PDB file of N, CA, C and O in Angstrom:
ATOM      1  N   UNK A   1     106.886 106.975  97.647  1.00  0.00           N
ATOM      2  CA  UNK A   1     105.539 106.723  97.186  1.00  0.00           C
ATOM      3  C   UNK A   1     105.553 105.779  95.984  1.00  0.00           C
ATOM      4  O   UNK A   1     104.626 104.995  95.779  1.00  0.00           O
ATOM      5  N   UNK A   2     106.603 105.870  95.213  1.00  0.00           N
ATOM      6  CA  UNK A   2     106.707 105.004  94.043  1.00  0.00           C
ATOM      7  C   UNK A   2     106.839 103.540  94.470  1.00  0.00           C
ATOM      8  O   UNK A   2     106.244 102.651  93.862  1.00  0.00           O
ATOM      9  N   UNK A   3     107.623 103.304  95.518  1.00  0.00           N
ATOM     10  CA  UNK A   3     107.791 101.928  95.989  1.00  0.00           C
ATOM     11  C   UNK A   3     106.483 101.362  96.528  1.00  0.00           C
ATOM     12  O   UNK A   3     106.203 100.174  96.364  1.00  0.00           O
ATOM     13  N   UNK A   4     105.689 102.203  97.166  1.00  0.00           N
ATOM     14  CA  UNK A   4     104.385 101.743  97.659  1.00  0.00           C
ATOM     15  C   UNK A   4     103.473 101.381  96.493  1.00  0.00           C
ATOM     16  O   UNK A   4     102.735 100.399  96.563  1.00  0.00           O
ATOM     17  N   UNK A   5     103.521 102.167  95.427  1.00  0.00           N
ATOM     18  CA  UNK A   5     102.706 101.846  94.255  1.00  0.00           C
ATOM     19  C   UNK A   5     103.157 100.548  93.590  1.00  0.00           C
ATOM     20  O   UNK A   5     102.334  99.754  93.135  1.00  0.00           O
ATOM     21  N   UNK A   6     104.467 100.342  93.537  1.00  0.00           N
ATOM     22  CA  UNK A   6     104.982  99.099  92.954  1.00  0.00           C
ATOM     23  C   UNK A   6     104.529  97.907  93.783  1.00  0.00           C
ATOM     24  O   UNK A   6     104.123  96.882  93.236  1.00  0.00           O
ATOM     25  N   UNK A   7     104.600  98.043  95.113  1.00  0.00           N
ATOM     26  CA  UNK A   7     104.163  96.949  95.985  1.00  0.00           C
ATOM     27  C   UNK A   7     102.663  96.719  95.860  1.00  0.00           C
ATOM     28  O   UNK A   7     102.201  95.581  95.940  1.00  0.00           O
ATOM     29  N   UNK A   8     101.901  97.790  95.664  1.00  0.00           N
ATOM     30  CA  UNK A   8     100.451  97.640  95.514  1.00  0.00           C
ATOM     31  C   UNK A   8     100.107  96.905  94.222  1.00  0.00           C
ATOM     32  O   UNK A   8      99.124  96.166  94.172  1.00  0.00           O
ATOM     33  N   UNK A   9     100.898  97.100  93.192  1.00  0.00           N
ATOM     34  CA  UNK A   9     100.620  96.444  91.918  1.00  0.00           C
ATOM     35  C   UNK A   9     101.170  95.027  91.849  1.00  0.00           C
ATOM     36  O   UNK A   9     100.557  94.156  91.233  1.00  0.00           O
ATOM     37  N   UNK A  10     102.332  94.783  92.481  1.00  0.00           N
ATOM     38  CA  UNK A  10     102.991  93.486  92.346  1.00  0.00           C
ATOM     39  C   UNK A  10     103.033  92.685  93.640  1.00  0.00           C
ATOM     40  O   UNK A  10     103.710  91.659  93.704  1.00  0.00           O
ATOM     41  N   UNK A  11     102.334  93.126  94.656  1.00  0.00           N
ATOM     42  CA  UNK A  11     102.401  92.453  95.952  1.00  0.00           C
ATOM     43  C   UNK A  11     102.128  90.971  95.848  1.00  0.00           C
ATOM     44  O   UNK A  11     101.243  90.555  95.101  1.00  0.00           O
ATOM     45  N   UNK A  12     102.879  90.160  96.589  1.00  0.00           N
ATOM     46  CA  UNK A  12     102.659  88.719  96.496  1.00  0.00           C
ATOM     47  C   UNK A  12     101.326  88.279  97.100  1.00  0.00           C
ATOM     48  O   UNK A  12     100.786  87.244  96.711  1.00  0.00           O
ATOM     49  N   UNK A  13     100.797  89.043  98.033  1.00  0.00           N
ATOM     50  CA  UNK A  13      99.513  88.664  98.625  1.00  0.00           C
ATOM     51  C   UNK A  13      98.598  89.885  98.693  1.00  0.00           C
ATOM     52  O   UNK A  13      99.027  91.020  98.485  1.00  0.00           O
ATOM     53  N   UNK A  14      97.356  89.626  98.983  1.00  0.00           N
ATOM     54  CA  UNK A  14      96.371  90.704  99.093  1.00  0.00           C
ATOM     55  C   UNK A  14      96.736  91.629 100.243  1.00  0.00           C
ATOM     56  O   UNK A  14      96.569  92.845 100.148  1.00  0.00           O
ATOM     57  N   UNK A  15      97.232  91.056 101.323  1.00  0.00           N
ATOM     58  CA  UNK A  15      97.544  91.861 102.499  1.00  0.00           C
ATOM     59  C   UNK A  15      98.733  92.784 102.256  1.00  0.00           C
ATOM     60  O   UNK A  15      98.772  93.890 102.794  1.00  0.00           O
ATOM     61  N   UNK A  16      99.701  92.349 101.457  1.00  0.00           N
ATOM     62  CA  UNK A  16     100.802  93.232 101.078  1.00  0.00           C
ATOM     63  C   UNK A  16     100.292  94.398 100.244  1.00  0.00           C
ATOM     64  O   UNK A  16     100.744  95.531 100.410  1.00  0.00           O
ATOM     65  N   UNK A  17      99.370  94.125  99.365  1.00  0.00           N
ATOM     66  CA  UNK A  17      98.803  95.182  98.532  1.00  0.00           C
ATOM     67  C   UNK A  17      97.999  96.169  99.354  1.00  0.00           C
ATOM     68  O   UNK A  17      98.078  97.376  99.129  1.00  0.00           O
ATOM     69  N   UNK A  18      97.222  95.664 100.310  1.00  0.00           N
ATOM     70  CA  UNK A  18      96.433  96.545 101.172  1.00  0.00           C
ATOM     71  C   UNK A  18      97.357  97.421 102.008  1.00  0.00           C
ATOM     72  O   UNK A  18      97.100  98.613 102.177  1.00  0.00           O
ATOM     73  N   UNK A  19      98.427  96.837 102.530  1.00  0.00           N
ATOM     74  CA  UNK A  19      99.383  97.606 103.312  1.00  0.00           C
ATOM     75  C   UNK A  19     100.042  98.687 102.461  1.00  0.00           C
ATOM     76  O   UNK A  19     100.249  99.804 102.937  1.00  0.00           O
ATOM     77  N   UNK A  20     100.368  98.374 101.225  1.00  0.00           N
ATOM     78  CA  UNK A  20     100.983  99.358 100.338  1.00  0.00           C
ATOM     79  C   UNK A  20     100.021 100.504 100.029  1.00  0.00           C
ATOM     80  O   UNK A  20     100.433 101.663  99.982  1.00  0.00           O
ATOM     81  N   UNK A  21      98.759 100.191  99.822  1.00  0.00           N
ATOM     82  CA  UNK A  21      97.767 101.246  99.577  1.00  0.00           C
ATOM     83  C   UNK A  21      97.603 102.110 100.818  1.00  0.00           C
ATOM     84  O   UNK A  21      97.430 103.324 100.712  1.00  0.00           O
ATOM     85  N   UNK A  22      97.655 101.493 101.991  1.00  0.00           N
ATOM     86  CA  UNK A  22      97.558 102.246 103.232  1.00  0.00           C
ATOM     87  C   UNK A  22      98.765 103.169 103.409  1.00  0.00           C
ATOM     88  O   UNK A  22      98.607 104.309 103.846  1.00  0.00           O
ATOM     89  N   UNK A  23      99.958 102.694 103.079  1.00  0.00           N
ATOM     90  CA  UNK A  23     101.160 103.526 103.147  1.00  0.00           C
ATOM     91  C   UNK A  23     101.042 104.696 102.179  1.00  0.00           C
ATOM     92  O   UNK A  23     101.389 105.826 102.523  1.00  0.00           O
ATOM     93  N   UNK A  24     100.559 104.431 100.982  1.00  0.00           N
ATOM     94  CA  UNK A  24     100.386 105.502  99.999  1.00  0.00           C
ATOM     95  C   UNK A  24      99.397 106.546 100.512  1.00  0.00           C
ATOM     96  O   UNK A  24      99.628 107.746 100.363  1.00  0.00           O
ATOM     97  N   UNK A  25      98.303 106.097 101.110  1.00  0.00           N
ATOM     98  CA  UNK A  25      97.321 107.028 101.653  1.00  0.00           C
ATOM     99  C   UNK A  25      97.881 107.860 102.787  1.00  0.00           C
ATOM    100  O   UNK A  25      97.600 109.055 102.879  1.00  0.00           O
ATOM    101  N   UNK A  26      98.668 107.244 103.649  1.00  0.00           N
ATOM    102  CA  UNK A  26      99.276 107.970 104.761  1.00  0.00           C
ATOM    103  C   UNK A  26     100.256 109.018 104.259  1.00  0.00           C
ATOM    104  O   UNK A  26     100.286 110.138 104.769  1.00  0.00           O
ATOM    105  N   UNK A  27     101.047 108.665 103.276  1.00  0.00           N
ATOM    106  CA  UNK A  27     101.990 109.638 102.714  1.00  0.00           C
ATOM    107  C   UNK A  27     101.261 110.773 102.004  1.00  0.00           C
ATOM    108  O   UNK A  27     101.731 111.910 102.012  1.00  0.00           O
ATOM    109  N   UNK A  28     100.134 110.479 101.398  1.00  0.00           N
ATOM    110  CA  UNK A  28      99.340 111.526 100.761  1.00  0.00           C
ATOM    111  C   UNK A  28      98.791 112.494 101.799  1.00  0.00           C
ATOM    112  O   UNK A  28      98.788 113.705 101.580  1.00  0.00           O
ATOM    113  N   UNK A  29      98.328 111.968 102.923  1.00  0.00           N
ATOM    114  CA  UNK A  29      97.831 112.823 104.006  1.00  0.00           C
ATOM    115  C   UNK A  29      98.958 113.703 104.535  1.00  0.00           C
ATOM    116  O   UNK A  29      98.750 114.891 104.783  1.00  0.00           O
ATOM    117  N   UNK A  30     100.149 113.133 104.710  1.00  0.00           N
ATOM    118  CA  UNK A  30     101.287 113.924 105.167  1.00  0.00           C
ATOM    119  C   UNK A  30     101.659 115.002 104.158  1.00  0.00           C
ATOM    120  O   UNK A  30     101.977 116.127 104.543  1.00  0.00           O
ATOM    121  N   UNK A  31     101.624 114.677 102.889  1.00  0.00           N
ATOM    122  CA  UNK A  31     101.935 115.652 101.847  1.00  0.00           C
ATOM    123  C   UNK A  31     100.922 116.793 101.841  1.00  0.00           C
ATOM    124  O   UNK A  31     101.301 117.958 101.722  1.00  0.00           O
ATOM    125  N   UNK A  32      99.649 116.468 101.968  1.00  0.00           N
ATOM    126  CA  UNK A  32      98.625 117.516 102.038  1.00  0.00           C
ATOM    127  C   UNK A  32      98.810 118.397 103.267  1.00  0.00           C
ATOM    128  O   UNK A  32      98.589 119.606 103.200  1.00  0.00           O
ATOM    129  N   UNK A  33      99.212 117.807 104.379  1.00  0.00           N
ATOM    130  CA  UNK A  33      99.435 118.584 105.599  1.00  0.00           C
ATOM    131  C   UNK A  33     100.624 119.525 105.448  1.00  0.00           C
ATOM    132  O   UNK A  33     100.566 120.671 105.892  1.00  0.00           O
ATOM    133  N   UNK A  34     101.690 119.057 104.833  1.00  0.00           N
ATOM    134  CA  UNK A  34     102.862 119.912 104.611  1.00  0.00           C
ATOM    135  C   UNK A  34     102.520 121.046 103.654  1.00  0.00           C
ATOM    136  O   UNK A  34     102.933 122.185 103.873  1.00  0.00           O
ATOM    137  N   UNK A  35     101.780 120.752 102.609  1.00  0.00           N
ATOM    138  CA  UNK A  35     101.360 121.802 101.670  1.00  0.00           C
ATOM    139  C   UNK A  35     100.493 122.826 102.376  1.00  0.00           C
ATOM    140  O   UNK A  35     100.626 124.025 102.131  1.00  0.00           O
ATOM    141  N   UNK A  36      99.606 122.372 103.250  1.00  0.00           N
ATOM    142  CA  UNK A  36      98.753 123.293 104.010  1.00  0.00           C
ATOM    143  C   UNK A  36      99.597 124.199 104.888  1.00  0.00           C
ATOM    144  O   UNK A  36      99.313 125.391 105.002  1.00  0.00           O
ATOM    145  N   UNK A  37     100.627 123.653 105.506  1.00  0.00           N
ATOM    146  CA  UNK A  37     101.491 124.458 106.363  1.00  0.00           C
ATOM    147  C   UNK A  37     102.311 125.452 105.549  1.00  0.00           C
ATOM    148  O   UNK A  37     102.410 126.623 105.916  1.00  0.00           O
ATOM    149  N   UNK A  38     102.899 124.993 104.446  1.00  0.00           N
ATOM    150  CA  UNK A  38     103.775 125.862 103.660  1.00  0.00           C
ATOM    151  C   UNK A  38     103.026 127.018 103.008  1.00  0.00           C
ATOM    152  O   UNK A  38     103.546 128.133 102.945  1.00  0.00           O
ATOM    153  N   UNK A  39     101.829 126.770 102.530  1.00  0.00           N
ATOM    154  CA  UNK A  39     101.067 127.812 101.852  1.00  0.00           C
ATOM    155  C   UNK A  39     100.108 128.550 102.775  1.00  0.00           C
ATOM    156  O   UNK A  39      99.420 129.474 102.342  1.00  0.00           O
ATOM    157  N   UNK A  40     100.057 128.153 104.032  1.00  0.00           N
ATOM    158  CA  UNK A  40      99.167 128.821 104.974  1.00  0.00           C
ATOM    159  C   UNK A  40      97.698 128.624 104.636  1.00  0.00           C
ATOM    160  O   UNK A  40      96.886 129.533 104.805  1.00  0.00           O
ATOM    161  N   UNK A  41      97.365 127.443 104.163  1.00  0.00           N
ATOM    162  CA  UNK A  41      95.986 127.135 103.768  1.00  0.00           C
ATOM    163  C   UNK A  41      95.416 126.066 104.698  1.00  0.00           C
ATOM    164  O   UNK A  41      95.578 124.874 104.434  1.00  0.00           O
ATOM    165  N   UNK A  42      94.757 126.469 105.771  1.00  0.00           N
ATOM    166  CA  UNK A  42      94.228 125.471 106.711  1.00  0.00           C
ATOM    167  C   UNK A  42      93.108 124.614 106.125  1.00  0.00           C
ATOM    168  O   UNK A  42      92.789 123.560 106.675  1.00  0.00           O
ATOM    169  N   UNK A  43      92.511 125.049 105.022  1.00  0.00           N
ATOM    170  CA  UNK A  43      91.460 124.228 104.412  1.00  0.00           C
ATOM    171  C   UNK A  43      92.029 122.933 103.823  1.00  0.00           C
ATOM    172  O   UNK A  43      91.291 121.963 103.650  1.00  0.00           O
ATOM    173  N   UNK A  44      93.319 122.904 103.518  1.00  0.00           N
ATOM    174  CA  UNK A  44      93.937 121.667 103.051  1.00  0.00           C
ATOM    175  C   UNK A  44      93.992 120.619 104.159  1.00  0.00           C
ATOM    176  O   UNK A  44      93.990 119.419 103.882  1.00  0.00           O
ATOM    177  N   UNK A  45      94.041 121.069 105.413  1.00  0.00           N
ATOM    178  CA  UNK A  45      94.022 120.119 106.523  1.00  0.00           C
ATOM    179  C   UNK A  45      92.690 119.387 106.583  1.00  0.00           C
ATOM    180  O   UNK A  45      92.638 118.208 106.933  1.00  0.00           O
ATOM    181  N   UNK A  46      91.613 120.088 106.240  1.00  0.00           N
ATOM    182  CA  UNK A  46      90.312 119.422 106.173  1.00  0.00           C
ATOM    183  C   UNK A  46      90.312 118.343 105.094  1.00  0.00           C
ATOM    184  O   UNK A  46      89.770 117.255 105.287  1.00  0.00           O
ATOM    185  N   UNK A  47      90.920 118.658 103.968  1.00  0.00           N
ATOM    186  CA  UNK A  47      91.032 117.656 102.903  1.00  0.00           C
ATOM    187  C   UNK A  47      91.872 116.460 103.354  1.00  0.00           C
ATOM    188  O   UNK A  47      91.540 115.311 103.061  1.00  0.00           O
ATOM    189  N   UNK A  48      92.955 116.741 104.065  1.00  0.00           N
ATOM    190  CA  UNK A  48      93.817 115.659 104.541  1.00  0.00           C
ATOM    191  C   UNK A  48      93.069 114.759 105.520  1.00  0.00           C
ATOM    192  O   UNK A  48      93.182 113.535 105.448  1.00  0.00           O
ATOM    193  N   UNK A  49      92.314 115.352 106.426  1.00  0.00           N
ATOM    194  CA  UNK A  49      91.551 114.549 107.386  1.00  0.00           C
ATOM    195  C   UNK A  49      90.463 113.734 106.695  1.00  0.00           C
ATOM    196  O   UNK A  49      90.237 112.574 107.040  1.00  0.00           O
ATOM    197  N   UNK A  50      89.799 114.334 105.732  1.00  0.00           N
ATOM    198  CA  UNK A  50      88.763 113.603 104.994  1.00  0.00           C
ATOM    199  C   UNK A  50      89.384 112.452 104.202  1.00  0.00           C
ATOM    200  O   UNK A  50      88.820 111.360 104.148  1.00  0.00           O
ATOM    201  N   UNK A  51      90.532 112.692 103.595  1.00  0.00           N
ATOM    202  CA  UNK A  51      91.213 111.642 102.842  1.00  0.00           C
ATOM    203  C   UNK A  51      91.651 110.512 103.767  1.00  0.00           C
ATOM    204  O   UNK A  51      91.544 109.339 103.407  1.00  0.00           O
ATOM    205  N   UNK A  52      92.143 110.856 104.955  1.00  0.00           N
ATOM    206  CA  UNK A  52      92.556 109.835 105.920  1.00  0.00           C
ATOM    207  C   UNK A  52      91.364 108.989 106.357  1.00  0.00           C
ATOM    208  O   UNK A  52      91.482 107.772 106.499  1.00  0.00           O
ATOM    209  N   UNK A  53      90.228 109.626 106.570  1.00  0.00           N
ATOM    210  CA  UNK A  53      89.039 108.888 106.988  1.00  0.00           C
ATOM    211  C   UNK A  53      88.557 107.949 105.885  1.00  0.00           C
ATOM    212  O   UNK A  53      88.228 106.793 106.150  1.00  0.00           O
ATOM    213  N   UNK A  54      88.515 108.441 104.660  1.00  0.00           N
ATOM    214  CA  UNK A  54      88.093 107.601 103.533  1.00  0.00           C
ATOM    215  C   UNK A  54      89.079 106.450 103.330  1.00  0.00           C
ATOM    216  O   UNK A  54      88.672 105.328 103.031  1.00  0.00           O
ATOM    217  N   UNK A  55      90.360 106.724 103.490  1.00  0.00           N
ATOM    218  CA  UNK A  55      91.380 105.686 103.354  1.00  0.00           C
ATOM    219  C   UNK A  55      91.183 104.597 104.407  1.00  0.00           C
ATOM    220  O   UNK A  55      91.245 103.409 104.089  1.00  0.00           O
ATOM    221  N   UNK A  56      90.948 104.993 105.648  1.00  0.00           N
ATOM    222  CA  UNK A  56      90.765 104.014 106.719  1.00  0.00           C
ATOM    223  C   UNK A  56      89.516 103.161 106.486  1.00  0.00           C
ATOM    224  O   UNK A  56      89.562 101.940 106.629  1.00  0.00           O
ATOM    225  N   UNK A  57      88.418 103.796 106.133  1.00  0.00           N
ATOM    226  CA  UNK A  57      87.174 103.055 105.897  1.00  0.00           C
ATOM    227  C   UNK A  57      87.334 102.117 104.702  1.00  0.00           C
ATOM    228  O   UNK A  57      86.854 100.984 104.733  1.00  0.00           O
ATOM    229  N   UNK A  58      87.995 102.578 103.666  1.00  0.00           N
ATOM    230  CA  UNK A  58      88.217 101.735 102.492  1.00  0.00           C
ATOM    231  C   UNK A  58      89.080 100.528 102.799  1.00  0.00           C
ATOM    232  O   UNK A  58      88.784  99.423 102.343  1.00  0.00           O
ATOM    233  N   UNK A  59      90.140 100.722 103.564  1.00  0.00           N
ATOM    234  CA  UNK A  59      91.023  99.613 103.932  1.00  0.00           C
ATOM    235  C   UNK A  59      90.267  98.593 104.777  1.00  0.00           C
ATOM    236  O   UNK A  59      90.397  97.387 104.562  1.00  0.00           O
ATOM    237  N   UNK A  60      89.478  99.073 105.737  1.00  0.00           N
ATOM    238  CA  UNK A  60      88.699  98.154 106.572  1.00  0.00           C
ATOM    239  C   UNK A  60      87.676  97.378 105.747  1.00  0.00           C
ATOM    240  O   UNK A  60      87.451  96.193 105.993  1.00  0.00           O
ATOM    241  N   UNK A  61      87.065  98.030 104.781  1.00  0.00           N
ATOM    242  CA  UNK A  61      86.084  97.349 103.936  1.00  0.00           C
ATOM    243  C   UNK A  61      86.742  96.269 103.085  1.00  0.00           C
ATOM    244  O   UNK A  61      86.204  95.170 102.954  1.00  0.00           O
ATOM    245  N   UNK A  62      87.883  96.569 102.514  1.00  0.00           N
ATOM    246  CA  UNK A  62      88.586  95.587 101.680  1.00  0.00           C
ATOM    247  C   UNK A  62      89.043  94.399 102.519  1.00  0.00           C
ATOM    248  O   UNK A  62      88.892  93.250 102.103  1.00  0.00           O
ATOM    249  N   UNK A  63      89.601  94.670 103.700  1.00  0.00           N
ATOM    250  CA  UNK A  63      90.037  93.570 104.563  1.00  0.00           C
ATOM    251  C   UNK A  63      88.867  92.712 105.016  1.00  0.00           C
ATOM    252  O   UNK A  63      88.979  91.487 105.075  1.00  0.00           O
ATOM    253  N   UNK A  64      87.750  93.344 105.335  1.00  0.00           N
ATOM    254  CA  UNK A  64      86.557  92.598 105.734  1.00  0.00           C
ATOM    255  C   UNK A  64      86.056  91.724 104.583  1.00  0.00           C
ATOM    256  O   UNK A  64      85.656  90.579 104.795  1.00  0.00           O
ATOM    257  N   UNK A  65      86.080  92.262 103.378  1.00  0.00           N
ATOM    258  CA  UNK A  65      85.647  91.499 102.209  1.00  0.00           C
ATOM    259  C   UNK A  65      86.504  90.255 102.015  1.00  0.00           C
ATOM    260  O   UNK A  65      85.972  89.160 101.834  1.00  0.00           O
ATOM    261  N   UNK A  66      87.822  90.411 102.051  1.00  0.00           N
ATOM    262  CA  UNK A  66      88.700  89.268 101.822  1.00  0.00           C
ATOM    263  C   UNK A  66      88.668  88.281 102.982  1.00  0.00           C
ATOM    264  O   UNK A  66      88.837  87.080 102.774  1.00  0.00           O
ATOM    265  N   UNK A  67      88.453  88.772 104.202  1.00  0.00           N
ATOM    266  CA  UNK A  67      88.336  87.862 105.337  1.00  0.00           C
ATOM    267  C   UNK A  67      87.074  87.011 105.208  1.00  0.00           C
ATOM    268  O   UNK A  67      87.114  85.803 105.436  1.00  0.00           O
ATOM    269  N   UNK A  68      85.965  87.634 104.845  1.00  0.00           N
ATOM    270  CA  UNK A  68      84.722  86.877 104.671  1.00  0.00           C
ATOM    271  C   UNK A  68      84.816  85.912 103.494  1.00  0.00           C
ATOM    272  O   UNK A  68      84.275  84.807 103.550  1.00  0.00           O
ATOM    273  N   UNK A  69      85.495  86.323 102.436  1.00  0.00           N
ATOM    274  CA  UNK A  69      85.644  85.454 101.270  1.00  0.00           C
ATOM    275  C   UNK A  69      86.458  84.211 101.609  1.00  0.00           C
ATOM    276  O   UNK A  69      86.110  83.104 101.198  1.00  0.00           O
ATOM    277  N   UNK A  70      87.539  84.392 102.358  1.00  0.00           N
ATOM    278  CA  UNK A  70      88.352  83.228 102.725  1.00  0.00           C
ATOM    279  C   UNK A  70      87.607  82.343 103.720  1.00  0.00           C
ATOM    280  O   UNK A  70      87.772  81.123 103.704  1.00  0.00           O
ATOM    281  N   UNK A  71      86.792  82.940 104.582  1.00  0.00           N
ATOM    282  CA  UNK A  71      86.009  82.145 105.529  1.00  0.00           C
ATOM    283  C   UNK A  71      84.961  81.315 104.796  1.00  0.00           C
ATOM    284  O   UNK A  71      84.761  80.143 105.117  1.00  0.00           O
ATOM    285  N   UNK A  72      84.289  81.916 103.810  1.00  0.00           N
ATOM    286  CA  UNK A  72      83.289  81.167 103.035  1.00  0.00           C
ATOM    287  C   UNK A  72      83.950  80.050 102.245  1.00  0.00           C
ATOM    288  O   UNK A  72      83.388  78.963 102.107  1.00  0.00           O
ATOM    289  N   UNK A  73      85.139  80.317 101.728  1.00  0.00           N
ATOM    290  CA  UNK A  73      85.854  79.303 100.951  1.00  0.00           C
ATOM    291  C   UNK A  73      86.233  78.117 101.836  1.00  0.00           C
ATOM    292  O   UNK A  73      86.089  76.967 101.421  1.00  0.00           O
ATOM    293  N   UNK A  74      86.712  78.382 103.040  1.00  0.00           N
ATOM    294  CA  UNK A  74      87.081  77.281 103.938  1.00  0.00           C
ATOM    295  C   UNK A  74      85.845  76.526 104.423  1.00  0.00           C
ATOM    296  O   UNK A  74      85.911  75.316 104.639  1.00  0.00           O
ATOM    297  N   UNK A  75      84.720  77.220 104.597  1.00  0.00           N
ATOM    298  CA  UNK A  75      83.481  76.539 104.987  1.00  0.00           C
ATOM    299  C   UNK A  75      82.978  75.618 103.883  1.00  0.00           C
ATOM    300  O   UNK A  75      82.510  74.513 104.160  1.00  0.00           O
ATOM    301  N   UNK A  76      83.074  76.067 102.631  1.00  0.00           N
ATOM    302  CA  UNK A  76      82.609  75.228 101.523  1.00  0.00           C
ATOM    303  C   UNK A  76      83.527  74.024 101.326  1.00  0.00           C
ATOM    304  O   UNK A  76      83.060  72.951 100.944  1.00  0.00           O
ATOM    305  N   UNK A  77      84.817  74.184 101.579  1.00  0.00           N
ATOM    306  CA  UNK A  77      85.736  73.047 101.490  1.00  0.00           C
ATOM    307  C   UNK A  77      85.455  72.037 102.592  1.00  0.00           C
ATOM    308  O   UNK A  77      85.580  70.832 102.370  1.00  0.00           O
ATOM    309  N   UNK A  78      85.077  72.507 103.773  1.00  0.00           N
ATOM    310  CA  UNK A  78      84.765  71.601 104.883  1.00  0.00           C
ATOM    311  C   UNK A  78      83.491  70.811 104.594  1.00  0.00           C
ATOM    312  O   UNK A  78      83.376  69.652 104.993  1.00  0.00           O
ATOM    313  N   UNK A  79      82.540  71.426 103.907  1.00  0.00           N
ATOM    314  CA  UNK A  79      81.306  70.727 103.550  1.00  0.00           C
ATOM    315  C   UNK A  79      81.560  69.645 102.514  1.00  0.00           C
ATOM    316  O   UNK A  79      80.887  68.614 102.526  1.00  0.00           O
ATOM    317  N   UNK A  80      82.513  69.857 101.623  1.00  0.00           N
ATOM    318  CA  UNK A  80      82.813  68.879 100.579  1.00  0.00           C
ATOM    319  C   UNK A  80      83.533  67.651 101.125  1.00  0.00           C
ATOM    320  O   UNK A  80      83.488  66.588 100.507  1.00  0.00           O
ATOM    321  N   UNK A  81      84.188  67.779 102.261  1.00  0.00           N
ATOM    322  CA  UNK A  81      84.931  66.637 102.835  1.00  0.00           C
ATOM    323  C   UNK A  81      84.050  65.699 103.552  1.00  0.00           C
ATOM    324  O   UNK A  81      84.521  64.696 104.086  1.00  0.00           O
TER     325      UNK A  81
END
């Protein structure tokens, strides 16, 4: 998890950072699931599923934002030429 955080902070590109955040979220979901199993607390599985859903929606939103931003940037450069 530490390596994913380092990649999220120092990633050479936005996509590397997004991938690192996604890896961190996936490992967090796995950790919550293992804790739920070890302690016999099925309510932690609900938390893990909710966290996974929020992680997926957040990643899609960030990728959509950067895709639209790069598209607008290339459109404005084409207009200037």
